C-alpha positions in Angstrom: 0.1 -0.2 -0.2 1.3 3.5 -0.9 0.3 6.4 1.2 1.2 10.2 0.9 2.4 11.1 4.6 2.4 14.5 5.9 4.9 14.9 8.4 5.2 17.4 11.5 8.3 16.8 12.8 9.5 18.8 16.3 5.6 17.9 17.5 5.5 17.4 21.3 3.1 14.8 21.2 3.5 12.0 18.2 -0.2 10.9 16.7 -1.2 10.3 13.0 -4.3 11.5 11.2 -6.1 9.7 8.5 -7.3 12.8 5.8 -8.7 9.6 4.2 -7.6 6.1 3.4 -4.1 7.3 1.9 -3.4 10.6 2.7 -2.1 11.2 6.1 -0.9 13.5 9.0 1.8 12.4 11.1 3.4 14.4 14.0 7.0 13.1 15.2 9.1 14.0 18.0 12.3 14.2 15.5 13.7 17.1 14.3 14.2 17.5 10.8 18.0 17.0 10.9 20.5 14.4 9.0 17.7 12.0 8.8 16.1 11.7 12.2 12.3 13.0 11.3 13.0 9.9 8.4 13.7 7.4 11.1 11.7 9.2 13.4 8.3 8.3 10.8 9.3 4.9 10.3 9.8 4.0 13.7 6.2 5.5 14.4 4.5 3.7 11.8 6.2 0.2 12.7 5.2 0.9 16.2 1.4 2.3 15.5 0.6 -0.7 12.6 2.4 -3.1 14.8 4.6 -4.2 11.8 8.4 -4.5 11.5 10.3 -1.1 10.5 11.7 -3.1 7.4 8.3 -3.5 5.6 8.0 0.4 5.3 9.7 2.6 3.1 10.3 6.1 2.1 9.7 6.2 -1.8 9.6 9.8 -2.2 10.4 12.8 -0.3 13.2 12.5 1.6 13.9 16.0 2.2 10.2 17.2 2.4 7.8 17.3 4.4 5.4 15.6 2.4 6.5 11.6 1.3 5.2 8.7 -0.3 5.5 6.0 2.3 5.3 2.4 0.9 3.7 0.0 3.6 3.8 -4.1 3.1 0.7 -5.0 5.4 
């Protein structure tokens, strides 16, 4: 499944909001420095969806706030 995710790094609380089935807004604590936000996003999604981190990949948007993420369920 491919999902468009708008990331809000540096948030006080982590959370996920689904605007629809394939468009999500994810708040993470990690700062957007040296790939920490991408790592934090993958960690958060893995915990939230209860799947291994290896099943989540960022396809596009490594340096952007909007990312295309592939999730193998």
